[in-house]
ZAVEXDREN-306020 format. One line per field, with one value per residue (C-alpha): z, x, y; residue in three letters. Coordinates in steps of 0.5 Angstrom, whole numbers, plus 2048, in hexadecimal, padded with zeros to 3 digits. Layout:
<recs>
w: [Z_...]
u: [X_...]
v: [Y_...]
romar: [Ala_...]
</recs>
This chain:
<recs>
w: [7E7_7E1_7E1_7E7_7E8_7E2_7E4_7EB_7E7_7E3_7E9_7EC_7E6_7E7_7EE_7ED_7E7_7EB_7F1_7EB_7E9_7F1_7F2_7EB_7ED_7F4_7F1_7ED_7F2_7F7_7F1_7EF_7F6_7F8_7F1_7F4_7FB_7FD_803_7FF_7F8_7F7_7F9_7F2_7F6_7F6_7EF_7ED_7EF_7EB_7E4_7E7_7E7_7E0_7DD_7E0_7DE_7D7_7D7_7D8_7D4_7CE_7C8_7C7_7CC_7C9_7CD_7CE_7CF_7C8_7C5_7CA_7CD_7D4_7DA_7DE_7DC_7DB_7E3_7E4_7E0_7E4_7EB_7ED_7EF_7F2_7F5_7F3_7EE_7EC_7E5_7E0_7D8_7D3_7CC_7C6_7C0_7C2_7C9_7C9_7C3_7C1_7BD_7B9_7B6_7B2_7B1_7B3_7AD_7A8_7AB_7AB_7A3_7A1_7A5_7A1_79C_79E_79F_798_794_798_799_792_795_792_796_79B_79C_79F_7A2_7A6_7A7_7AB_7B0_7B1_7B3_7B7_7BA_7BC_7BE_7BF_7B9_7B2_7B1_7B6_7B2_7AB_7AE_7B2_7AB_7A5_7A8_7A5_7A8_7AD_7AC_7A4_7A6_7AC_7A6_7A2_7A7_7AE_7AB_7A5_7A9_7A7_7AE_7AF_7AB_7B0_7B7_7BB_7C2_7C6_7CB_7D1_7D0_7D2_7D7_7DA_7DA_7DD_7E3_7E5_7EB_7E8_7EF_7F0_7E8_7E2_7DC_7D8_7D0_7CE_7C7_7C2_7BD_7BA_7BE_7B8_7B8_7BF_7BE_7B9_7BC_7C3_7BF_7BC_7C2_7C6_7CC_7CC_7D2_7D6_7D5_7D8_7D2_7CE_7CD_7C6_7C1_7BF_7B7_7B6_7BC_7BA_7BD_7BE_7C5_7C6_7CA_7CB_7CD_7D4_7D2_7CF_7D6_7DA_7D5_7D7_7DD_7DD_7D8_7DC_7E3_7E7_7EA_7EE_7EA_7EE_7ED_7E6_7E3_7DB_7D6_7D0_7CA_7C9_7CC_7CD_7CF_7D5_7D5_7D7_7DA_7E0_7E0_7E3_7E7_7E5_7E6_7DF_7DB_7D5_7D0_7CC_7C9_7C8_7C1_7C2_7C4_7CB_7CC_7D0_7D5_7D8_7D7_7DD_7E3_7E0_7D9_7D7_7D1_7D1_7D4_7D9_7DC_7DF_7E4_7E8_7E7_7E9_7EE_7F2_7EC_7EB_7EF_7F4_7F3_7F7_7F3_7ED_7EF_7F1]
u: [7BC_7C2_7C1_7C2_7C9_7CB_7CB_7CE_7D4_7D4_7D5_7DA_7DF_7DE_7E0_7E6_7E9_7E8_7EC_7F1_7F2_7F2_7F8_7FB_7FA_7FD_803_804_803_808_80E_80C_80D_813_817_815_817_81E_81D_81B_81D_824_82A_830_834_82F_82D_835_835_82F_832_839_835_832_838_83B_837_837_83E_83F_83A_83E_83F_844_849_84C_84E_855_855_853_85A_85E_85C_861_85F_861_85D_857_857_857_850_84D_84F_854_85A_856_85C_85D_863_866_866_86C_869_86E_86E_870_872_879_879_87A_87D_882_880_887_884_880_879_876_87A_877_870_871_871_86C_867_86A_868_861_860_863_85E_858_857_85A_85F_866_86B_86E_866_866_86B_869_862_865_869_863_85E_864_865_85D_85B_861_85F_85F_859_855_855_854_84E_84C_84C_84C_848_84C_84D_852_853_854_859_85C_85D_861_864_866_865_869_870_875_876_879_87F_880_87E_881_882_886_889_88A_882_880_885_882_87B_87D_87F_879_875_870_86D_86C_86C_868_86B_866_867_864_864_861_861_85D_85D_85F_866_866_866_86B_871_870_870_876_879_878_875_86E_86E_870_86A_864_85F_85F_85B_85B_858_852_851_84B_847_843_847_84E_851_858_860_85F_858_857_851_857_85A_853_852_858_857_850_854_859_855_858_854_85A_85E_864_864_865_86D_86D_873_873_877_871_872_86B_869_86D_86B_865_866_86A_864_860_864_867_86E_872_878_879_87D_882_888_88F_88F_888_887_885_87E_880_87B_87B_875_874_879_87D_881_885_889_888_883_889_888_881_884_887_881_87C_880_879_876_87D_87F_884_88B_88A_884_889_88E_88A]
v: [A42_A41_A4A_A4B_A46_A48_A50_A4D_A4B_A50_A55_A50_A4F_A58_A57_A53_A57_A5E_A5B_A59_A61_A63_A5E_A61_A68_A67_A64_A69_A6E_A6B_A6A_A72_A73_A70_A72_A7A_A79_A79_A76_A6F_A6F_A6B_A6F_A70_A6B_A66_A68_A68_A60_A5E_A62_A5E_A58_A58_A5A_A54_A4F_A52_A52_A4B_A49_A4E_A4A_A4F_A4C_A46_A40_A40_A38_A36_A38_A33_A2C_A2B_A28_A2C_A32_A2C_A2C_A33_A33_A2D_A30_A2B_A30_A35_A38_A40_A40_A47_A47_A4A_A4C_A4B_A4F_A4A_A4F_A52_A4F_A48_A48_A4E_A54_A52_A4D_A52_A4E_A56_A59_A53_A54_A5B_A5A_A55_A5A_A60_A5B_A5A_A61_A63_A5E_A5D_A65_A67_A6C_A6D_A6B_A70_A72_A6A_A6A_A72_A6F_A68_A6C_A71_A6B_A67_A6D_A70_A69_A64_A5F_A61_A5C_A61_A66_A62_A5F_A65_A69_A65_A5F_A5A_A53_A51_A4A_A4B_A50_A4B_A46_A4B_A4E_A4A_A43_A45_A47_A41_A40_A39_A3C_A41_A3E_A39_A37_A3A_A36_A3D_A3E_A37_A37_A3E_A3C_A36_A39_A3D_A3A_A37_A36_A3E_A40_A3E_A3F_A43_A46_A4C_A4F_A53_A4E_A49_A42_A3F_A41_A41_A3A_A3A_A3E_A3A_A34_A36_A38_A32_A35_A34_A2F_A35_A39_A37_A3C_A42_A48_A4A_A50_A4C_A4E_A4A_A4E_A54_A58_A58_A59_A5A_A5D_A62_A63_A62_A5D_A58_A59_A57_A51_A4F_A4E_A4B_A46_A44_A44_A4A_A4F_A54_A58_A58_A51_A52_A52_A53_A55_A57_A5B_A61_A67_A68_A61_A62_A68_A67_A60_A65_A6A_A65_A61_A5C_A5B_A5C_A5B_A5F_A5B_A5F_A5A_A5D_A61_A64_A6B_A6D_A71_A77_A76_A6F_A6C_A68_A66_A61_A62_A5B_A5A_A52_A4D_A4B_A51_A4F_A4B_A52_A55_A50_A4C_A4A_A46_A42_A3C_A3B_A3B_A34_A31_A33_A2F_A29]
romar: [Met_Trp_Thr_Thr_Cys_Arg_Ile_Ser_Ser_Gln_Leu_Ser_Thr_Ile_Gln_Ser_Leu_Arg_Ser_Gln_Tyr_Leu_Lys_Lys_Gln_Cys_Arg_Trp_Phe_Ser_Ala_Lys_Ser_Thr_Phe_Leu_Asn_Pro_Arg_Thr_Ser_Pro_Ser_Pro_Thr_Thr_His_Leu_His_Arg_Thr_Thr_Thr_Ala_Arg_Gln_Ser_Phe_Thr_Ser_Gln_Asn_Arg_Tyr_Phe_Ala_Ser_Pro_Phe_Ser_Ala_Phe_Ser_Asn_Pro_Lys_Met_Asp_Ser_Gln_Val_Asn_Gly_Ala_Asn_Pro_Ala_Arg_Arg_Leu_Val_Phe_Phe_Phe_Asp_Ile_Asp_Asn_Cys_Leu_Tyr_Pro_Lys_Ser_Ala_Arg_Val_His_Asp_Leu_Met_Ala_Asp_Leu_Ile_Asp_Lys_Tyr_Phe_Ala_Glu_His_Leu_Ser_Leu_Pro_Trp_Glu_Asp_Ala_Val_Arg_Leu_His_Lys_Glu_Tyr_Tyr_Gln_Asn_Tyr_Gly_Leu_Ala_Ile_Glu_Gly_Leu_Val_Arg_His_His_Gln_Ile_Asp_Pro_Leu_Glu_Tyr_Asn_Ala_Lys_Val_Asp_Asp_Ala_Leu_Pro_Leu_Asp_Asp_Ile_Ile_Lys_Pro_Arg_Pro_Glu_Leu_Lys_Arg_Leu_Leu_Ala_Asp_Ile_Asp_Lys_Ser_Lys_Val_Lys_Leu_Trp_Leu_Phe_Thr_Asn_Ala_Tyr_Val_Asn_His_Ala_Lys_Arg_Val_Val_Arg_Leu_Leu_Glu_Val_Lys_Glu_Tyr_Phe_Glu_Gly_Val_Thr_Tyr_Cys_Asp_Tyr_Ser_Ala_Pro_Arg_Leu_Ile_Cys_Lys_Pro_His_Leu_Glu_Ser_Phe_Gln_Lys_Ala_Met_Lys_Asp_Ala_Gly_Val_Glu_Lys_Phe_Glu_Asp_Cys_Phe_Phe_Val_Asp_Asp_Ser_Tyr_Gln_Asn_Cys_Lys_Lys_Ala_Gln_Glu_Ile_Gly_Trp_Lys_Val_Ala_His_Leu_Val_Glu_Glu_Gly_Val_Lys_Ser_Pro_Arg_Thr_Ala_Ala_Cys_Ala_His_Gln_Ile_Ser_His_Leu_Glu_Glu_Leu_Arg_Lys_Ala_Phe_Pro_Gln_Val_Phe_Lys_Ser_Glu_Gln_Ala_Leu_Ser_Glu]
</recs>
């Protein structure tokens, strides 16, 4: 009796395993048939949608995209993040260096000297070679530091400490009443003001503090020197990052002012409304970078009147 029961139990187990095996085979052949049959296989559009969705999911978790909200504490910005003000607004992106303050302040010249010195000391180069390589990396990558990271594996934060953070900005940059008036006259009910710089966040915060204009801006997109990979203007990914940070989806809802020809050209190409700031005394480019070329930020009033308060509102 015991032997019969045991045999019966074994046969039951074998039948169960055989059934599971046949089910797996059926699923395999069904999947194979679907893959080989164009009528039943997923369309290229469906595949593209799945791929795009996966990329969007990856991007939303990408650590390269530093949060712009850690740099500024602004109640208006907090309300946007929390969804208290869901109304869609335009975004006006402002470059910082040689834009919020004039190029005549010569901060760029001081920075260039510190960068040349860094190249010479850390790469053991003669001064002439250091200057040449600095210029080459700037032209190729938009930032000298990107060339240093790519080809020489330097520590970006150490570089920042010896270059940007070493600038004597307190002695150079002072509040500018005309800049404050301009920013105050932009209609914040329609337009969000956002900083967009290739500098590290420390430098951005210093300049904004010295100019006393922090209250006008709701956030900043900067080049994160602490990230594994640097993302900076004029690369498309940098503009996409700025839009993501500022919470704007449509290219046509973006306004931009910068003193860099390449940055303005790229912004124009992707559909932003752009003004290239070329100060008086600075040689104008042979070919315009974008639709608007201005010599002073005040000219933004004429270039983009739609973002400013009405004359009636200004008089109230």
